[in-house]
C-alpha positions in Angstrom: 0.0 0.0 0.0 2.0 2.9 -1.3 1.5 6.7 -0.9 0.6 6.8 -4.6 -2.2 4.3 -4.1 -3.4 6.1 -1.0 -3.6 9.3 -3.1 -5.6 7.6 -5.8 -7.9 6.2 -3.1 -8.5 9.7 -1.7 -9.3 11.0 -5.1 -11.9 8.3 -5.6 -13.3 9.1 -2.2 -13.6 12.8 -3.2 -16.0 11.7 -5.9 -18.3 9.7 -3.7 -17.0 6.2 -4.4 -17.7 5.1 -0.8 -21.3 6.4 -1.1 -21.8 4.5 -4.3 -20.4 1.2 -2.8 -22.6 1.7 0.3 -25.6 1.9 -2.0 -24.6 -1.3 -3.8 -23.7 -3.3 -0.8 -26.5 -2.0 1.4 -29.2 -2.8 -1.1 -27.7 -6.2 -2.0 -27.4 -7.1 1.7 -31.1 -6.2 2.3 -32.1 -8.3 -0.7 -30.1 -11.3 0.7 -31.5 -10.9 4.2 -34.8 -12.4 3.2 -36.9 -9.8 5.0 -38.4 -8.2 1.9 -41.1 -9.4 -0.5 -40.5 -9.9 -4.2 -41.5 -6.4 -5.2 -39.1 -4.9 -2.6 -36.3 -7.2 -3.6 -36.7 -6.1 -7.2 -36.6 -2.4 -6.1 -33.5 -3.0 -4.0 -31.7 -4.8 -6.8 -32.6 -2.0 -9.3 -31.2 0.6 -7.0 -28.0 -1.4 -6.7 -27.8 -1.8 -10.5 -28.3 2.0 -10.9 -25.4 2.5 -8.4 -23.2 0.1 -10.4 -23.9 2.1 -13.5 -22.8 5.3 -11.7 -19.6 3.5 -10.5 -18.9 2.3 -14.0 -19.2 5.8 -15.4 -17.0 7.2 -12.7 -14.3 4.7 -13.3 -14.4 5.4 -17.1 -14.4 9.1 -16.4 -11.2 8.9 -14.4 -9.5 6.8 -17.0 -10.5 9.1 -19.8 -9.2 12.1 -17.9 -6.0 10.4 -17.0 -5.2 8.6 -20.3 -7.2 10.5 -22.9 -9.1 8.6 -25.6 -12.4 9.1 -27.4 -15.8 8.7 -25.8 -18.0 5.8 -26.9 -20.9 7.7 -28.3 -24.4 7.1 -29.5 -27.4 9.4 -30.2 -29.6 9.9 -27.1 -32.2 12.3 -25.8 -30.2 14.6 -23.5 -33.3 15.3 -21.4 -33.3 11.7 -20.2 -29.7 11.9 -19.2 -30.1 15.2 -17.4 -33.2 14.0 -15.5 -31.6 10.7 -14.3 -28.2 12.2 -13.4 -29.6 15.1 -11.5 -32.0 13.0 -9.6 -29.3 10.5 -8.5 -26.9 13.3 -7.5 -29.4 15.2 -5.4 -30.4 12.3 -3.3 -29.6 12.8 0.4 -29.0 16.6 -0.1 -31.2 19.5 0.9 -31.2 20.8 -2.7 -34.1 20.5 -5.1 -33.5 20.0 -8.8 -35.9 22.0 -11.0 -35.9 20.8 -14.6 -36.9 22.9 -17.5 -36.2 20.7 -20.5 -39.0 21.4 -22.9 -41.3 18.9 -24.6 -39.2 18.0 -27.6 -36.3 15.5 -27.8 -32.9 17.1 -27.6 -30.7 14.7 -29.6 -27.0 14.6 -29.0 -24.2 12.2 -29.9 -22.6 11.5 -26.6 -21.1 9.0 -24.2 -24.1 8.8 -21.9 -22.1 7.7 -18.8 -19.5 10.4 -19.2 -22.0 13.2 -19.6 -24.1 11.8 -16.7 -21.1 12.3 -14.5 -20.5 15.8 -15.7 -24.0 16.6 -14.6 -23.6 14.6 -11.4 -20.5 16.6 -10.5 -22.2 19.9 -11.2 -25.2 19.1 -9.2 -23.1 17.8 -6.2 -21.1 21.1 -6.3 -24.3 23.1 -6.4 -25.8 21.2 -3.5 -22.6 21.7 -1.5 -22.7 25.5 -2.2 -26.2 25.5 -0.6 -25.8 23.7 2.8 -29.2 25.0 4.0 -30.9 23.9 0.8 -32.2 25.7 -2.3 -33.1 25.1 -5.9 -30.8 23.9 -8.7 -32.4 24.9 -11.9 -31.4 22.8 -15.0 -32.5 24.1 -18.4 -31.8 22.7 -21.8 -32.8 23.9 -25.3 -31.8 23.9 -28.9 -29.8 27.0 -30.0 -28.1 28.1 -33.2 -24.6 29.6 -32.8 -23.6 32.2 -35.3 -20.1 33.1 -36.5 -20.2 36.1 -34.1 -21.1 34.1 -31.0 -18.9 34.6 -28.0 -18.7 30.8 -27.5 -15.5 29.3 -28.9 -17.3 26.9 -31.1 -18.0 26.6 -34.8 -21.3 28.1 -36.0 -24.1 25.6 -36.1 -26.9 23.9 -34.1 -26.2 23.0 -30.5 -28.0 22.0 -27.3 -27.3 24.5 -24.5 -27.6 23.3 -20.9 -27.4 25.5 -17.9 -27.1 24.4 -14.3 -27.8 27.3 -11.9 -27.7 27.3 -8.1 -28.6 29.8 -5.4 -25.4 29.2 -3.4 -22.5 31.3 -2.1 -21.0 31.9 -5.5 -17.4 31.8 -6.7 -14.9 34.6 -6.1 -13.8 36.4 -9.2 -10.1 35.5 -8.6 -11.1 31.8 -8.5 -13.4 31.8 -11.4 -10.7 31.7 -14.1 -9.0 28.7 -12.3 -11.9 26.4 -11.6 -11.3 24.1 -14.5 -7.5 23.7 -13.8 -6.5 20.3 -12.5 -5.9 20.1 -8.7 -7.3 23.7 -8.1 -9.8 23.6 -5.3 -11.2 25.8 -2.6 -12.7 22.9 -0.7 -10.9 21.8 2.4 -11.3 18.1 1.6 -11.4 18.5 -2.2 -8.9 17.2 -4.8 -9.5 19.6 -7.6 -10.3 17.0 -10.3 -14.1 17.3 -10.6 -14.4 20.4 -12.8 -11.2 19.6 -14.7 -12.7 16.2 -15.7 -16.0 18.0 -16.7 -14.0 20.3 -19.0 -12.0 17.5 -20.5 -15.1 15.3 -21.2 -17.2 18.1 -22.7 -14.3 19.2 -24.9 -13.9 15.6 -26.2 -17.5 15.7 -27.2 -16.9 18.8 -29.3 -18.6 21.0 -26.8 -17.8 23.8 -24.4 -18.4 24.5 -20.7 -18.1 27.9 -18.9 -19.1 29.3 -15.6 -20.3 32.7 -14.3 -21.0 33.8 -10.7 -22.9 36.9 -9.6 -21.8 39.4 -7.0 -24.8 38.4 -4.8 -24.0 34.7 -5.0 -25.3 31.9 -7.2 -23.3 30.2 -9.9 -24.4 29.1 -13.4 -22.6 26.6 -15.5 -23.4 26.7 -19.3 -22.6 23.7 -21.5 -22.9 23.3 -25.3 -23.1 20.0 -27.2 -23.4 19.7 -31.0 -26.9 18.7 -32.0 -27.6 15.3 -33.6 -30.3 14.1 -35.9 -33.4 13.3 -33.8 -34.3 10.7 -36.4 -31.4 8.6 -35.1 -32.9 8.4 -31.6 -33.8 4.8 -30.6 -37.5 4.0 -30.5 -38.9 4.4 -27.0 -39.9 1.2 -25.2 -42.0 0.7 -22.1 -39.4 -1.6 -20.6 -36.1 -3.2 -21.7 -36.7 -5.9 -24.3 -34.4 -8.9 -24.1 -34.0 -11.1 -27.2 -33.0 -14.7 -27.1 -30.9 -16.3 -29.8 -29.3 -19.5 -31.0 -25.8 -20.6 -31.8 -22.5 -20.9 -30.1 -20.6 -18.0 -28.6 -17.0 -18.0 -27.5 -15.9 -15.8 -24.6 -12.3 -14.8 -24.3 -11.5 -13.3 -20.9 -8.7 -13.9 -18.4 -10.8 -12.9 -15.4 -12.5 -16.1 -14.2 -15.4 -14.3 -12.5 -16.1 -12.1 -15.5 -16.1 -15.1 -17.9 -18.3 -17.1 -15.6 -20.8 -14.3 -15.4 -20.8 -13.8 -19.2 -21.4 -17.6 -19.8 -24.4 -17.4 -17.4 -25.8 -14.4 -19.3 -25.4 -16.1 -22.6 -27.0 -19.3 -21.5 -30.0 -17.4 -20.1 -30.3 -15.8 -23.6 -30.4 -19.2 -25.2 -26.9 -19.4 -26.6 -24.3 -22.2 -26.0 -21.3 -20.6 -24.5 -17.6 -21.6 -24.0 -15.0 -19.5 -22.2 -11.2 -19.4 -22.8 -8.5 -17.3 -21.1 -6.6 -15.7 -24.0 -6.3 -15.2 -27.7 -4.2 -18.3 -28.3 -6.8 -20.5 -26.6 -9.6 -18.7 -28.5 -8.0 -19.4 -31.9 -7.5 -23.1 -31.0 -11.1 -23.4 -29.8 -12.5 -21.6 -32.9 -10.4 -23.8 -35.2 -11.6 -27.0 -33.5 -15.2 -25.9 -33.7 -14.9 -25.3 -37.4 -13.3 -28.8 -37.9 -16.1 -30.6 -36.1 -18.9 -28.7 -37.9 -20.0 -26.7 -34.9 -18.7 -23.2 -35.6 -19.1 -20.2 -33.3 -21.6 -17.6 -34.3 -19.7 -14.9 -32.5 -16.6 -14.3 -30.3 -16.6 -11.9 -27.4 -12.9 -10.8 -26.9 -11.4 -9.0 -24.0 -9.1 -6.3 -25.3 -6.4 -6.6 -22.7 -4.9 -10.0 -21.6 -1.9 -9.4 -19.3 0.9 -11.7 -20.4 -1.2 -13.2 -23.2 -2.7 -12.4 -26.6 -5.4 -9.8 -26.3 -8.3 -9.0 -28.6 -6.6 -6.5 -30.9 -4.0 -9.1 -31.9 -6.3 -12.1 -31.8 -9.0 -10.6 -34.1 -6.4 -10.3 -36.9 -5.5 -14.0 -36.5 -9.1 -14.9 -36.2 -10.0 -13.3 -39.6 -7.0 -15.1 -41.2 -8.6 -18.3 -39.9 -12.2 -17.3 -40.9 -12.7 -14.1 -42.9 -16.4 -14.2 -41.9 -15.8 -14.4 -38.1 -17.9 -12.1 -36.0 -15.9 -10.7 -33.1 -17.1 -8.3 -30.4 -14.5 -6.3 -28.4 -15.0 -6.0 -24.7 -13.0 -3.9 -22.2 -13.2 -1.8 -19.1 -10.5 0.6 -20.4 -12.6 3.3 -22.1 -9.6 5.3 -23.0 -8.4 2.7 -25.6 -9.2 4.0 -29.1 -10.2 0.5 -30.2 -13.4 0.8 -28.2 -14.5 4.0 -30.1 -13.1 2.8 -33.4 -13.9 -0.9 -33.2 -15.0 -1.3 -36.8 -11.6 -0.1 -38.1 -9.9 -2.9 -36.0 -12.0 -5.7 -37.4 -14.7 -6.0 -34.8 -18.4 -6.0 -35.5 -19.6 -4.7 -32.1 -18.5 -3.5 -28.7 -19.3 -4.2 -25.0 -17.9 -1.8 -22.5 -17.4 -3.4 -19.0 -19.4 -3.6 -16.8 -22.4 -4.4 -19.0 -26.1 -5.0 -18.4 -28.0 -8.1 -19.4 -29.9 -6.1 -22.0 -26.7 -4.7 -23.5 -25.3 -8.2 -24.1 -28.7 -9.2 -25.6 -28.8 -6.2 -27.9 -25.3 -6.6 -29.3 -25.6 -10.3 -29.9 -29.0 -10.0 -31.6 -27.6 -7.3 -33.9 -24.4 -9.2 -34.7 -25.7 -12.7 -35.0 -29.2 -11.7 -36.3 -31.1 -15.0 -36.0 -34.8 -15.3 -35.8 -35.3 -13.6 -32.4 -38.1 -13.7 -29.9 -38.7 -11.2 -27.1 -38.6 -12.5 -23.5 
């Protein structure tokens, strides 16, 4: 346990990691205790799953800030992200989030988890600036920036988001430094929160700025390039899982992860086999072809310490079978392979940790058998 590790641990703590883990462990423990009915157990597990998603996004956010790399983006309605992130962040505080998001979809092409944590961080900061409580007003709308706009962005359509509090405000001498790494006015702060926000928004082609009045109150303004609303996924009442058929090969050196994935695949109707590295994956794939039981898809971990990882293995796999369908999987969001997976020979991506429905969706799209909803 080195001073460097202790420092990293403190930085994680500054972002609420113990609070997230408390939510996960607390809810899971209650569900295991057997003192709740089926409906309560479902609610407890859902809250634990939501907290896991928050922890996932936080981990990816820290890696992105530390190592760079492109976000993993898709078109989403920003209103949904703002509502969910602000609701989670304001829990347990005296602040109240007031949402003014309009009635029309606000389509943006973003990494939903990264932007969720930008909003999460801004709401937490706003709540801390109002220890006695108050309103945090979050507004979002479509705007058109012209060439003469004072925002350092190219002219075009954007979604503008403002997060305004009624707190103590930021001193003028501090305002110009708030996005600098390690600058903080908080006694227990580490000065990474707003620096991460700035880095993430910039990687999305956007801009973030802050202003604070002489009488208090701070407003953060964010801009994101607009996306085509026609690309938004169709709304569904609840997640739809699709089952499939065929054999799926899982390549992952972590036994627990591989075991979980095999369980998920079997629940979805697939036959699953797990191997620990690229060399073993190629051998298993070749053997399956020889006996006439080929794999319909291969899920490859990108990084295998001491062994052949997904980036190298997929090249050898296509030499063995040009029609092979490989899905890249990793917890390192900073690796460009995850954002440019098609250019590296993959047909899909699964960012760890993943939900049941994410696995189902990727496999149904990649394998494309006759599917049925469950």
